[in-house]
C-alpha positions as CSV (number, residue, x, y, z in Angstrom):
1,X,-75.8,-10.6,-50.2
2,X,-75.3,-9.1,-46.7
3,X,-72.8,-6.3,-46.4
4,X,-70.8,-5.6,-43.2
5,X,-71.8,-2.3,-41.8
6,X,-68.2,-1.2,-41.8
7,X,-68.2,-1.4,-45.6
8,X,-70.5,1.5,-45.7
9,X,-67.7,3.8,-44.6
10,X,-64.6,4.8,-46.6
11,X,-61.3,2.9,-46.3
12,X,-59.5,5.5,-44.3
13,X,-62.2,5.5,-41.6
14,X,-62.1,1.7,-41.5
15,X,-58.4,1.7,-41.0
16,X,-58.6,4.3,-38.3
17,X,-61.4,2.4,-36.6
18,X,-59.5,-0.9,-36.5
19,X,-56.4,0.8,-35.0
20,X,-58.4,2.7,-32.5
21,X,-60.3,-0.4,-31.5
22,X,-56.9,-2.1,-30.9
23,X,-56.1,0.7,-28.5
24,X,-59.5,0.5,-26.7
25,X,-58.5,-1.9,-24.0
26,X,-56.1,-1.2,-21.1
27,X,-54.4,-4.6,-21.4
28,X,-53.4,-3.9,-25.0
29,X,-52.2,-0.4,-24.1
30,X,-50.1,-1.9,-21.3
31,X,-48.6,-4.5,-23.7
32,X,-47.7,-1.7,-26.1
33,X,-46.3,0.4,-23.3
34,X,-44.3,-2.6,-22.0
35,X,-42.8,-3.3,-25.4
36,X,-42.0,0.4,-25.9
37,X,-40.3,0.7,-22.5
38,X,-38.2,-2.4,-22.9
39,X,-37.0,-1.2,-26.3
40,X,-36.3,-4.8,-27.3
41,X,-38.1,-7.9,-28.5
42,X,-39.5,-10.0,-25.7
43,X,-39.2,-13.7,-25.9
44,X,-41.3,-15.9,-23.8
45,X,-44.4,-15.2,-21.8
46,X,-45.5,-11.6,-21.7
47,X,-48.3,-12.6,-19.3
48,X,-45.7,-12.6,-16.5
49,X,-45.8,-8.8,-16.9
50,X,-49.6,-8.4,-16.8
51,X,-52.3,-9.2,-14.2
52,X,-54.1,-11.4,-16.6
53,X,-54.1,-15.1,-17.5
54,X,-51.9,-16.3,-20.3
55,X,-54.9,-17.1,-22.5
56,X,-56.3,-13.6,-22.1
57,X,-52.9,-12.0,-22.8
58,X,-52.6,-14.2,-25.9
59,X,-55.9,-12.9,-27.2
60,X,-54.8,-9.3,-26.7
61,X,-51.5,-10.0,-28.5
62,X,-53.5,-11.5,-31.4
63,X,-55.5,-8.3,-31.7
64,X,-52.4,-6.2,-31.7
65,X,-50.8,-8.4,-34.3
66,X,-53.8,-8.3,-36.5
67,X,-53.6,-4.6,-36.8
68,X,-49.9,-4.7,-37.2
69,X,-48.8,-2.8,-34.1
70,X,-46.7,-5.7,-33.0
71,X,-44.8,-8.5,-34.7
72,X,-44.5,-12.0,-33.3
73,X,-42.4,-14.8,-34.6
74,X,-41.5,-18.2,-33.3
75,X,-37.9,-18.6,-32.1
76,X,-37.3,-22.2,-31.0
77,X,-40.1,-23.0,-28.5
78,X,-40.7,-19.4,-27.6
79,X,-42.5,-16.5,-29.3
80,X,-40.7,-13.2,-29.8
81,X,-42.8,-10.1,-29.7
82,X,-41.7,-6.6,-30.9
83,X,-43.3,-3.3,-31.7
84,X,-43.6,-2.6,-35.3
85,X,-42.2,0.9,-35.2
86,X,-43.3,1.7,-38.7
87,X,-46.9,0.8,-38.0
88,X,-46.8,2.6,-34.6
89,X,-45.6,5.8,-36.4
90,X,-48.3,5.3,-39.0
91,X,-50.8,5.1,-36.2
92,X,-49.5,8.3,-34.6
93,X,-49.9,10.1,-37.9
94,X,-53.4,8.7,-38.4
95,X,-54.4,9.8,-35.0
96,X,-52.9,13.2,-35.5
97,X,-54.5,13.7,-38.8
98,X,-57.9,12.6,-37.4
99,X,-57.7,15.0,-34.5
100,X,-56.5,17.8,-36.9
101,X,-59.8,17.5,-38.7
102,X,-61.5,19.0,-35.7
103,X,-61.3,22.7,-35.1
104,X,-61.5,23.0,-31.4
105,X,-62.9,26.4,-30.4
106,X,-63.2,28.0,-27.0
107,X,-66.6,29.4,-27.9
108,X,-68.1,26.0,-28.7
109,X,-71.9,26.4,-28.3
110,X,-72.5,23.1,-26.4
111,X,-70.8,23.5,-23.0
C-alpha cells in the first residue's frame, strides 16, 4: 500500500501545512482580505473584485473552503461567502505558535 508523504509527519504539521498552503497564493490572500474588509458576507460573484476569471476565482474559493477559512452557502441562485472567524483565529494561533518555536537570535551564525 502506498502512503502519502504527508502522512510521514505528525498531525499538527499536516494541519499547519494545509493552512499555510491555502495562504500561499496572492489571489487567496486577496479574497481573505476582501472578505475581512467588507466585514459582511458577500453574495454573488467575488470575481468582480479580482483581476481573474470567474473559474479561477472559484478554484481559489474552493481551496479556502476546504481548509475552512471561508464559509459558502447557496442562497437562492447566488452563493454567499463569509470568513469563518473561528478558523481564522485558529490559523492566527497556529502561525503564532509555529513562529514561537523559533528562537531568533541576533548572533545567528549564518548571515
